[in-house]
C-alpha positions as CSV (number, residue, x, y, z in Angstrom):
1,M,-19.3,39.1,-42.8
2,K,-19.1,35.5,-42.8
3,Y,-19.0,33.4,-46.0
4,Y,-18.9,29.6,-46.9
5,Y,-17.2,28.4,-50.0
6,V,-15.7,25.0,-51.5
7,A,-12.2,24.7,-52.0
8,L,-10.5,22.0,-54.2
9,F,-7.5,20.7,-53.4
10,S,-5.4,18.5,-55.8
11,P,-1.9,16.9,-55.1
12,R,0.9,18.4,-57.3
13,P,2.0,15.9,-59.8
14,D,5.8,16.1,-58.5
15,G,4.3,15.4,-55.1
16,A,5.5,18.8,-53.9
17,G,2.2,20.1,-52.1
18,Y,-0.9,20.8,-53.3
19,D,-2.7,23.2,-55.8
20,C,-6.1,24.7,-54.6
21,Q,-8.8,26.7,-55.9
22,V,-12.5,28.1,-55.2
23,P,-14.4,27.5,-58.0
24,D,-17.0,29.6,-57.0
25,L,-14.9,32.7,-56.9
26,P,-13.2,33.4,-60.4
27,H,-9.5,33.7,-60.5
28,C,-9.1,32.2,-57.1
29,F,-6.1,29.7,-57.1
30,S,-3.3,29.4,-54.9
31,F,-0.8,26.5,-53.8
32,G,0.9,25.3,-50.6
33,Q,4.2,23.0,-50.1
34,D,2.1,20.8,-47.4
35,L,-1.6,20.9,-46.5
36,P,-1.3,23.5,-43.7
37,Q,0.2,26.0,-46.0
38,A,-2.1,25.3,-48.9
39,L,-5.0,25.8,-46.6
40,A,-3.6,29.0,-45.3
41,M,-2.9,30.4,-48.7
42,I,-6.5,29.6,-50.2
43,Q,-8.2,31.1,-47.4
44,D,-6.1,34.2,-47.7
45,A,-6.8,34.4,-51.3
46,A,-10.6,33.7,-51.1
47,A,-11.0,36.2,-48.0
48,L,-8.7,39.0,-50.0
49,M,-11.1,38.7,-52.7
50,L,-14.0,39.0,-50.9
51,V,-13.1,42.2,-49.3
52,G,-12.2,43.6,-52.7
53,Y,-15.8,42.7,-53.7
54,E,-17.1,44.2,-50.8
55,D,-14.9,47.5,-51.1
56,V,-16.4,48.3,-54.5
57,G,-19.7,47.2,-54.0
58,A,-19.7,44.3,-56.3
59,P,-22.1,41.2,-55.9
60,I,-20.8,38.6,-53.8
61,P,-20.6,35.3,-55.9
62,P,-22.9,32.5,-54.6
63,A,-21.5,29.4,-53.1
64,A,-22.5,26.3,-54.8
65,D,-23.9,23.6,-52.8
66,P,-21.1,21.9,-51.2
67,L,-22.7,18.4,-52.1
68,S,-22.7,19.3,-55.5
69,M,-19.1,19.9,-55.8
70,Q,-16.8,17.4,-57.4
71,K,-13.6,16.6,-55.7
72,P,-10.6,16.3,-57.8
73,E,-9.1,12.9,-58.5
74,G,-7.0,12.1,-55.4
75,G,-7.9,15.3,-53.6
76,F,-10.3,16.7,-51.4
77,A,-12.9,19.5,-51.1
78,P,-13.1,21.0,-47.9
79,L,-15.6,23.9,-46.9
80,L,-14.0,27.1,-46.1
81,S,-15.3,29.4,-43.4
82,L,-14.1,32.8,-44.5
83,D,-14.8,36.1,-42.1
84,T,-13.9,39.3,-43.9
85,D,-14.3,41.6,-40.7
86,A,-11.8,39.4,-39.2
87,Y,-9.7,39.5,-42.3
88,R,-9.6,43.3,-42.3
89,R,-8.7,43.3,-38.1
90,Q,-5.6,41.2,-39.2
91,T,-4.3,43.1,-42.8
92,D,-5.6,46.7,-42.5
93,T,-3.1,48.0,-40.3
94,A,-2.6,51.3,-41.8
95,P,-2.2,53.9,-39.1
96,V,-5.2,56.8,-39.1
97,R,-4.1,60.0,-37.7
98,K,-6.5,61.1,-35.0
99,S,-6.7,64.2,-33.2
100,V,-7.2,63.8,-29.4
101,S,-7.3,66.3,-26.3
102,I,-5.7,65.4,-23.1
103,P,-4.6,68.0,-20.2
104,A,-1.5,69.7,-20.5
105,W,-0.1,67.9,-17.3
106,M,-0.8,64.5,-18.5
107,D,1.0,65.0,-22.0
108,K,4.0,66.3,-20.1
109,L,4.0,63.7,-17.7
110,A,3.5,61.2,-20.4
111,R,6.4,62.3,-22.3
112,Q,8.8,62.4,-19.4
113,R,8.2,58.9,-18.8
114,G,8.5,57.8,-22.2
115,I,4.9,56.9,-22.5
116,S,3.3,56.8,-26.2
117,C,-0.2,58.3,-26.0
118,S,-0.8,56.5,-29.8
119,Q,0.0,52.9,-28.0
120,V,-1.9,53.7,-24.7
121,L,-5.1,54.9,-27.1
122,Q,-4.4,51.5,-29.2
123,E,-4.6,49.3,-26.2
124,A,-7.4,50.9,-24.7
125,L,-9.7,50.6,-27.6
126,R,-8.6,47.0,-28.2
127,Q,-9.7,46.3,-24.7
128,R,-13.0,48.1,-25.0
129,L,-13.6,46.9,-28.3
130,G,-13.0,43.2,-27.3
131,E,-10.2,42.1,-29.7
């Protein structure tokens, strides 16, 4: 699923980066030592929270109108584009055991040549799925 939320970025008082939050997602806070890191961190925090809401079937908090958001003094308020399907593909890499059948001669030849059937299957699936 794709979601859009406003993030609020404030320069840290000591000048060492940015504090950031997504006000529409309760307790979604992060920081970064520079702008690229802060943006990456708040996107990760927000996507993780949304995945959690989806996983437990909790209602997704509605996003406020971006024009109604007050940007912090000296800060800014970009709109985040969050894709939980893409986030899952990047982070959910736990292996899942699958039972597949191949001819005995193919198994023997693959083992002799040091070919991993799991790796070949993953590569084939990535290609087929367009990932």
